[in-house]
C-alpha positions as a Python dict, from the first residue, in 0.01 Angstrom:
ca = {
    (1, 'H'): (0, 0, 0),
    (2, 'E'): (342, -27, 163),
    (3, 'N'): (504, -137, -164),
    (4, 'T'): (328, 147, -350),
    (5, 'A'): (451, 401, -94),
    (6, 'K'): (806, 269, -123),
    (7, 'H'): (785, 290, -504),
    (8, 'V'): (659, 650, -491),
    (9, 'E'): (935, 743, -241),
    (10, 'S'): (1195, 576, -464),
    (11, 'Q'): (1072, 771, -767),
    (12, 'R'): (1076, 1096, -566),
    (13, 'V'): (1433, 1038, -450),
    (14, 'E'): (1539, 947, -805),
    (15, 'A'): (1380, 1265, -943),
    (16, 'I'): (1553, 1482, -681),
    (17, 'T'): (1882, 1304, -748),
    (18, 'M'): (1855, 1363, -1124),
    (19, 'L'): (1770, 1731, -1067),
    (20, 'A'): (2064, 1776, -827),
    (21, 'A'): (2297, 1600, -1071),
    (22, 'G'): (2182, 1830, -1352),
    (23, 'V'): (2238, 2142, -1142),
    (24, 'A'): (2582, 2021, -1031),
    (25, 'H'): (2675, 1943, -1392),
    (26, 'E'): (2565, 2289, -1508),
    (27, 'L'): (2779, 2451, -1239),
    (28, 'G'): (3085, 2307, -1413),
    (29, 'N'): (3063, 2550, -1708),
    (30, 'P'): (3075, 2879, -1513),
    (31, 'L'): (3338, 2734, -1279),
    (32, 'N'): (3555, 2649, -1579),
    (33, 'S'): (3501, 2998, -1720),
    (34, 'L'): (3591, 3157, -1386),
    (35, 'N'): (3909, 2951, -1368),
    (36, 'I'): (4015, 3057, -1721),
    (37, 'H'): (3950, 3426, -1654),
    (38, 'L'): (4135, 3414, -1322),
    (39, 'Q'): (4436, 3270, -1506),
    (40, 'L'): (4414, 3553, -1762),
    (41, 'L'): (4390, 3807, -1480),
    (42, 'D'): (4700, 3655, -1321),
    (43, 'R'): (4891, 3710, -1647),
    (44, 'C'): (4775, 4073, -1653),
    (45, 'L'): (4906, 4124, -1301),
    (46, 'V'): (5245, 3988, -1408),
    (47, 'G'): (5260, 4265, -1670),
    (48, 'I'): (5171, 4532, -1414),
    (49, 'G'): (5478, 4452, -1207),
    (50, 'D'): (5508, 4607, -858),
    (51, 'H'): (5275, 4906, -894),
    (52, 'D'): (5063, 5019, -601),
    (53, 'G'): (4802, 4764, -504),
    (54, 'A'): (4949, 4488, -720),
    (55, 'D'): (5046, 4272, -421),
    (56, 'D'): (4699, 4308, -268),
    (57, 'A'): (4541, 4219, -602),
    (58, 'R'): (4759, 3908, -634),
    (59, 'E'): (4664, 3800, -282),
    (60, 'M'): (4292, 3843, -355),
    (61, 'L'): (4336, 3660, -686),
    (62, 'E'): (4502, 3367, -507),
    (63, 'V'): (4211, 3346, -261),
    (64, 'A'): (3957, 3354, -545),
    (65, 'S'): (4147, 3083, -736),
    (66, 'K'): (4157, 2856, -431),
    (67, 'E'): (3784, 2902, -371),
    (68, 'V'): (3704, 2817, -734),
    (69, 'K'): (3914, 2502, -708),
    (70, 'R'): (3737, 2413, -382),
    (71, 'L'): (3397, 2456, -546),
    (72, 'D'): (3509, 2243, -839),
    (73, 'T'): (3619, 1968, -601),
    (74, 'I'): (3286, 1979, -415),
    (75, 'V'): (3090, 1954, -742),
    (76, 'H'): (3311, 1667, -863),
    (77, 'N'): (3268, 1476, -535),
    (78, 'F'): (2894, 1541, -533),
    (79, 'L'): (2852, 1403, -885),
    (80, 'Q'): (3065, 1102, -795),
    (81, 'A'): (2848, 1042, -490),
    (82, 'I'): (2503, 1065, -648),
    (83, 'R'): (2584, 942, -996),
    (84, 'P'): (2885, 707, -983),
    (85, 'A'): (3017, 559, -1305),
    (86, 'P'): (2895, 203, -1374),
    (87, 'P'): (3145, -38, -1216),
    (88, 'D'): (3387, -217, -1448),
    (89, 'L'): (3330, -564, -1305),
    (90, 'K'): (3625, -802, -1316),
    (91, 'P'): (3740, -1088, -1090),
    (92, 'I'): (3938, -935, -804),
    (93, 'R'): (4105, -1056, -485),
    (94, 'L'): (3982, -864, -184),
    (95, 'R'): (4293, -931, 24),
    (96, 'K'): (4520, -772, -237),
    (97, 'L'): (4285, -473, -272),
    (98, 'L'): (4272, -414, 104),
    (99, 'E'): (4650, -440, 136),
    (100, 'E'): (4693, -181, -142),
    (101, 'A'): (4447, 58, 27),
    (102, 'L'): (4629, 21, 361),
    (103, 'A'): (4968, 75, 199),
    (104, 'F'): (4838, 398, 46),
    (105, 'M'): (4727, 514, 393),
    (106, 'R'): (5054, 417, 562),
    (107, 'P'): (5191, 772, 616),
    (108, 'E'): (4873, 890, 792),
    (109, 'I'): (4855, 568, 996),
    (110, 'E'): (5211, 622, 1117),
    (111, 'D'): (5153, 992, 1183),
    (112, 'R'): (4847, 920, 1400),
    (113, 'D'): (5020, 639, 1594),
    (114, 'I'): (4753, 386, 1501),
    (115, 'R'): (4794, 10, 1489),
    (116, 'V'): (4620, -179, 1208),
    (117, 'E'): (4530, -545, 1243),
    (118, 'A'): (4382, -725, 943),
    (119, 'T'): (4232, -1074, 961),
    (120, 'F'): (4153, -1259, 640),
    (121, 'S'): (3947, -1577, 629),
    (122, 'K'): (4128, -1860, 454),
    (123, 'G'): (4024, -1941, 102),
    (124, 'L'): (3853, -1611, 28),
    (125, 'P'): (3708, -1650, -322),
    (126, 'S'): (3738, -1388, -594),
    (127, 'I'): (3447, -1154, -644),
    (128, 'L'): (3332, -949, -939),
    (129, 'G'): (3404, -584, -872),
    (130, 'D'): (3556, -259, -989),
    (131, 'S'): (3898, -247, -825),
    (132, 'D'): (3931, 133, -845),
    (133, 'Q'): (3586, 199, -697),
    (134, 'L'): (3622, -58, -419),
    (135, 'K'): (3968, 71, -335),
    (136, 'Q'): (3816, 420, -305),
    (137, 'A'): (3550, 283, -71),
    (138, 'F'): (3808, 104, 148),
    (139, 'Y'): (4026, 417, 150),
    (140, 'N'): (3731, 632, 265),
    (141, 'L'): (3637, 388, 542),
    (142, 'T'): (3998, 364, 662),
    (143, 'K'): (4038, 742, 660),
    (144, 'N'): (3709, 781, 845),
    (145, 'A'): (3832, 541, 1116),
    (146, 'L'): (4169, 717, 1147),
    (147, 'Q'): (4003, 1056, 1192),
    (148, 'A'): (3785, 912, 1470),
    (149, 'M'): (4096, 815, 1670),
    (150, 'T'): (4258, 1144, 1766),
    (151, 'D'): (4501, 1003, 2025),
    (152, 'G'): (4618, 682, 1860),
    (153, 'G'): (4425, 358, 1872),
    (154, 'Q'): (4361, 40, 1677),
    (155, 'L'): (4181, -29, 1353),
    (156, 'S'): (4072, -390, 1306),
    (157, 'I'): (3973, -509, 959),
    (158, 'V'): (3810, -852, 951),
    (159, 'T'): (3684, -1039, 645),
    (160, 'S'): (3443, -1329, 676),
    (161, 'L'): (3216, -1540, 457),
    (162, 'R'): (2840, -1542, 509),
    (163, 'D'): (2610, -1742, 282),
    (164, 'T'): (2650, -1568, -55),
    (165, 'F'): (2831, -1260, 78),
    (166, 'I'): (3176, -1152, 188),
    (167, 'D'): (3171, -919, 488),
    (168, 'I'): (3453, -668, 546),
    (169, 'C'): (3429, -500, 887),
    (170, 'F'): (3628, -185, 968),
    (171, 'R'): (3620, -145, 1348),
    (172, 'D'): (3792, 141, 1532),
    (173, 'N'): (3816, 223, 1903),
    (174, 'G'): (3762, 595, 1856),
    (175, 'K'): (3508, 833, 2005),
    (176, 'G'): (3208, 657, 1852),
    (177, 'I'): (2894, 812, 1703),
    (178, 'S'): (2605, 959, 1901),
    (179, 'S'): (2252, 840, 1828),
    (180, 'D'): (2166, 1186, 1691),
    (181, 'D'): (2464, 1186, 1456),
    (182, 'M'): (2391, 824, 1358),
    (183, 'S'): (2049, 926, 1227),
    (184, 'R'): (2209, 1189, 1003),
    (185, 'I'): (2537, 1022, 912),
    (186, 'M'): (2429, 938, 556),
    (187, 'D'): (2286, 1284, 488),
    (188, 'P'): (2477, 1470, 214),
    (189, 'Y'): (2715, 1731, 356),
    (190, 'F'): (2662, 1624, 718),
    (191, 'S'): (3001, 1601, 886),
    (192, 'T'): (3128, 1609, 1244),
    (193, 'K'): (3478, 1699, 1123),
    (194, 'S'): (3596, 2056, 1071),
    (195, 'G'): (3636, 2114, 699),
    (196, 'G'): (3474, 1781, 611),
    (197, 'T'): (3238, 1762, 313),
    (198, 'G'): (3026, 1479, 454),
    (199, 'L'): (3038, 1298, 120),
    (200, 'G'): (3283, 1023, 216),
    (201, 'L'): (3029, 774, 352),
    (202, 'L'): (2773, 865, 87),
    (203, 'I'): (3029, 778, -182),
    (204, 'V'): (3108, 450, -4),
    (205, 'D'): (2738, 362, 18),
    (206, 'R'): (2680, 436, -352),
    (207, 'I'): (2982, 231, -460),
    (208, 'I'): (2879, -66, -247),
    (209, 'R'): (2518, -50, -370),
    (210, 'T'): (2625, -43, -736),
    (211, 'H'): (2810, -369, -658),
    (212, 'G'): (2492, -524, -522),
    (213, 'G'): (2611, -496, -164),
    (214, 'E'): (2523, -312, 157),
    (215, 'L'): (2693, -88, 414),
    (216, 'A'): (2599, -138, 781),
    (217, 'I'): (2703, 92, 1067),
    (218, 'E'): (2715, 14, 1440),
    (219, 'S'): (2840, 249, 1709),
    (220, 'S'): (2795, 381, 2060),
    (221, 'P'): (2948, 702, 2200),
    (222, 'G'): (3289, 633, 2351),
    (223, 'E'): (3298, 274, 2225),
    (224, 'G'): (3422, 318, 1869),
    (225, 'A'): (3240, 232, 1549),
    (226, 'A'): (3211, -59, 1308),
    (227, 'F'): (3143, -16, 936),
    (228, 'T'): (3065, -345, 761),
    (229, 'V'): (3072, -378, 383),
    (230, 'S'): (2884, -681, 248),
    (231, 'L'): (2962, -775, -111),
    (232, 'P'): (2798, -1058, -308),
    (233, 'L'): (3017, -1350, -407),
    (234, 'K'): (3091, -1415, -771),
    (235, 'E'): (2879, -1728, -745),
    (236, 'R'): (2679, -1899, -471),
    (237, 'R'): (2921, -2053, -224),
    (238, 'I'): (2874, -2421, -135),
    (239, 'R'): (2886, -2465, 242),
    (240, 'L'): (3206, -2643, 343),
    (241, 'L'): (3373, -2722, 671),
    (242, 'Q'): (3507, -2403, 827),
    (243, 'S'): (3880, -2343, 792),
    (244, 'P'): (4063, -2159, 1069),
    (245, 'D'): (4109, -1791, 1006),
    (246, 'D'): (4443, -1670, 880),
    (247, 'A'): (4518, -1376, 1107),
    (248, 'I'): (4776, -1125, 1002),
    (249, 'D'): (4895, -854, 1237),
    (250, 'I'): (5005, -556, 1027),
    (251, 'P'): (5247, -336, 1223),
    (252, 'R'): (5266, 32, 1133),
    (253, 'E'): (5603, -18, 971),
    (254, 'G'): (5503, -320, 770),
    (255, 'L'): (5198, -214, 570),
    (256, 'D'): (5369, -258, 239),
}
């Protein structure tokens, strides 16, 4: 009965997801039409010149254009979250991918006065993955950690091998997550940040799941949070004697 209930729930979620994806896709056509007509209206206003009310009209047009672009971004992110493209699986090196994601985030890391420390286990094997999608996931997790540390702090990224998985843990010492927020953190559009869409972690979870992996979250209020990505190895790893970890301290000025 339990398996049947899980199957029915899975089908229900899949049906709702397909419906939501269809609605989001259909929204693209009127948004595109609105954008085109707003551009045409802008050209008309150029021809009007500086007649009475023209400045007010241009200001309202600019607001409308920004809102259309914002809606388009929300729809795009929503579709990416609930219906990600199939991953283009190729052998990749996690260390290189993480370093590239951190280098991309360097300006925000410096601006927020945050120290990043990355520790890579020796002899990390290659895995099969989509480098663009995984980089997006690592970027989202890093950004999420940075935004949780409003007055500086430290982000620790630790990779380790476990049976047939590679674990990548992003641990910050920010404000942490309340138990109430923890229960809703994967809900679409739930966000504790002003102006946040709430889709960041949902996108991460979808990307990791399409790679056959899992995303685990641990946190307590005031004690920071840890987001652990577990990705399957390219092939089953034979247990060998443990090698000492290769710890690398990445200063804010040396991310690249």
